[in-house]
N, C-alpha and C positions, 0 to 999 in steps of 0.2 A: 633642463631640469633633471635632477637625479632620480633614478627609480630605485626601487627596493634592492635590487641586485647590486647596484653601485654602492649603496650605503652599507650593505653587508660586507662587500669586498673591502671597502675602506676601513670598516671596523676590524676586519681580520688583519689587515696590514698594520693598523695602529696597535692592535694587541701584540702582534709579533714584534714590532719595533720596541714597544715598552718592555716586553719580556727580555729581549736581547740587551737593552740598556741596563737592566738590573741584574743581568747574568743568569736568567732562567733559559736553559737551552730549549730549542724548538724540536720536540720529538716528532711531530708530523713531517717536518722537512727532512729529518734524519731518515724516517721510514721511506719517504719518496725517493731519496737519494740511494738508500740501501737497495730498494727493490729495482731501481734502474741500473745500478752498477754491480750489485752482488746478489742476484736473485738465487744463486745456488747455496748461499749461506743463510742460516737463520738470523733474524734481527734480534737485537738485544731487547729485553723487556724495558718498560719505562723506568723501572727502578735501577736496572743495570746501566741504562743510558745516562740517567741522572747522576749516579755515582761516578761513572767514568768521566763525564763532563766536569763535575766538581773537582775530581782529582786532577784533571788536566788544567783547570783554571787556577787551582791553588798549589800546583806543584812548585818545587823549589825553583827560584828564579836566580840562583847563583850564577854569576857571570853574564847575565843578560842585562841589557840596558833598559828594558821596559817591563 
């Protein structure tokens, strides 16, 4: 039987999956990655992160197949 922790964990994974499917970037994952790999540099604010991800997503796709 599932306990409360399992249900909460499943809810987090579902939320993350749905956000990625519709193109909403995961700021929490970015922060964890940034802290693990670039602790000497300041992390972007949520607003900066969101703008950067949107720019990357909608950048010109000239010459790309996908």
